[in-house]
N, C-alpha and C positions, 0 to 999 in steps of 0.2 A: 446400490445402483452403480452401474459402470460409469467410467469417466466419460465415455461417448454419450451416454444418455443424459448425464449431468450437463454436458456441453449443449446438447440439443434443447434441454429445458431452459438453459440460460439464453439461448437464441430466442426462444418463444417469449421469454420475459422481456428481452431487449426490444423486440418488435412491438410488444404490447405497451411498452413505456414504463414498466414497473420493475425492471431489473435493478438490483442493488446499486449498480454504478450510476443509474439515472435518478434514483430517488434519494440517495444519501448525499445531501448538499449542505449539511451543517454539522458542526462538531457535536459530540455527545453532550447532552444537557443535564443528565441525571434524572430525567423525567420519563424514561422508557418504562415499559411494563415490568421489566425485570431489572432491578438495581444490580450493579456489579459488586460482588462481595469485596469488602475491603482487602482481604488477604490476596485477592486475585489482581489487584491493581499494582502494576510494576512502576509506573511513572505517571506524574500528573503535569498538567499545564500550570503556568504561573498562577492562573485564577482558581486552581484547585480541582478542575475537572479532569477526569481520566484521560490520559494520552496513550498509554500502553497498558494492556491488561490481558489476562488469560480468560478465554471463553470456553466453557465446557458444554459439549453437545449432549443430547439425551442418551447417546450411546457411550458417553464417557470420554470421547475424543477431545483433547485439549488443544486449543489453537491460540497463538499469540496474535493479538489484534492491535494495530497501531492506528490511531485517529489522526488523519492529516486534515488539511483545510478543504473541506467539502467531500471527503471520501475516506474510506478505511482500507487498510491493506491487511492481509492475513497470511500467516505462515505456521507450519507445525511448531508446537512448543519446543520439541526436541527433535532436531534433524541430525542424524548420524553423519550424513554427507557434509552438511554445513559445519558441523563440529570439526570434522577432519580437515576441511578446507581452511577453516579459521586457524587451526593449530599449525598448519603448514605455511600459511601466507603471512601471518602476523609476525613482525620482527621481534627480536628479543628485547630491544630497547626502543623507547619512544623516539621517533625521528626528530622531535622538537626539543625535548628536555633530557633525553637519555635515561628516563626512568624505566625500571624493569616492567615490561608489559604483562608479565605473568605473576605479578605479586598478588596481594590480597584483593585488589580491585580488578582482577583478571577479566571477569565477565564484562564489566563496564569499559575496560581498556580495549577489549576486542571490538565491542559495539561501536565505540567512538573512533577507533582506528579506521574501520570500514566506512564510517559516515564522514569523518573529518580528517583522517590521516594523522591523528595524534592521540595521545592518551586522554583519559577522562579528566585528570587534573589539569591538563593544558587547556582543555575545552572550558572548564570552569573558570580558569584565570582569564581566558579570552572574553567570556561572557560577562564577568564582573567588570572588566575594563570597559566593555561596550555600554553596560548599564550606567556606569559612572559618567558617560558622555551625554546622558539625557534620554528622555522618552522617545524622541524621534529617531535617534541612533539605534536604540533597542528595537523599535518597530521595524526599521529598515532591515536590520539584521534578521529578525524573525521572518520577514517576507522573503528574504534571500534564501533562508533555509527551507521554507515551505515550497518555494519554486523548485529548488533542487530535488526535494522529496517527490514533488509531483512529476517532474521529468523522469525520475527513476521509476516511479510507478507506471508511467506511460510506456517505458521501455519493456517492462515485464508484461503489461497488459496487451501491448501490441502483439506479442507472441500468442497470448491466449485468444485474442480475436482471430488470428490466423487459424488457430486450431478449430474455433467455432465455424469459420467459413469452410474449412476442409470437411468438417463433419456434415455440414449442410450439403456440400457438393456430392457427397456419397449417397444422397437420398435416391431410392429406386422404388418402382411400383411393380406389382405382380398380381396375377389373377389365377383362378382355378384351372385355366387351360394351359398354364405353364408359361404364359407370355409375361415378359417383363421388360422394363426399360428405365431410363433415367428421367427424373422430373426436371423440367426447365425452371430453375430457381435463381436465375441470374439477377432478377429484380430483388429477390430476398437478400442475396449477398450484397448487392449494391446498397440496400437499406441498412444492413449491418454496418457497412463502412461509413455511410453518411451519419448514422446516429452516433457511432463511436467518435467520429471526427468532430461532431457538434459538441459532444461531451468534453473532449479535450480542449476545444476552443473556449467553451464556457468556463472551465476551470482556470485556464490561462488568463482569460479576461478578468475573472474575479480577482486573481492574484495581482494583475496589472492595475486594476482599479484600487486595490488595497495599497499598492505602492504609491500611486498618484495621490491618494488621500492624505499621505503624511508629508507631502511636499509643501 
C-alpha cells in the first residue's frame, strides 16, 4: 500500500473515531491478544511493564515501539539516516562528566544524549539522586519527562497531520464523460484539525492532572 493510501486510510479512521491516536489512552498492561516476546523487550517501566520493544509485522518488518503516557510512538528498528545523524552529532565526550560517548554503552549513551543531553551513566546518577528525595520528587520528575516526550511526539505528529490534510485536499471526482473536478472537503479538513487538537488537549490535561495529584 502506498504512503498516500495509508494516509487516506488514517484519515478515515480518525473521522470514525477509531484511529490509533484516539483509542490508545493507557499504557500497555500485558493483557493484549499477543504478548510481547521477552527477547523483543528493550526497556521496562519501574513497575515491570514494557516501555520500549520491537514489534514484528506479518511481513517481517521490525518496528521500535515506545509506550508514552496515553500513546505509543513508532520508528524503524534500524534507520541508516538516523544512524549517520547520530554518529555525526553526538560529541566524543559527555558534556557533563567527560565520559567517552562511544565506549561499551555507546547505544545507550547516544539514546540519552538526544533525550537528555548527557550520557547514560549521568542519567542514572541523576535519577538515583531524585529517588532518594522521596516518592513525590520521583513522581514529579517522571511527569516532567512524560510531558517532554508528549510535546516531542506532538511536533512529529503535527507534520503527519499536515500530510493527511494535503492528501485529502487532493481528492477529485471523474465520470465516464471525461468530466472531473475537485471535491469540497473543507469541513473534513476542519474536522481533522479539531479532532487532533482535542487529542492534544486531552493528553496535556491528563499530564497536568497527574502533576496536580502529587501536590
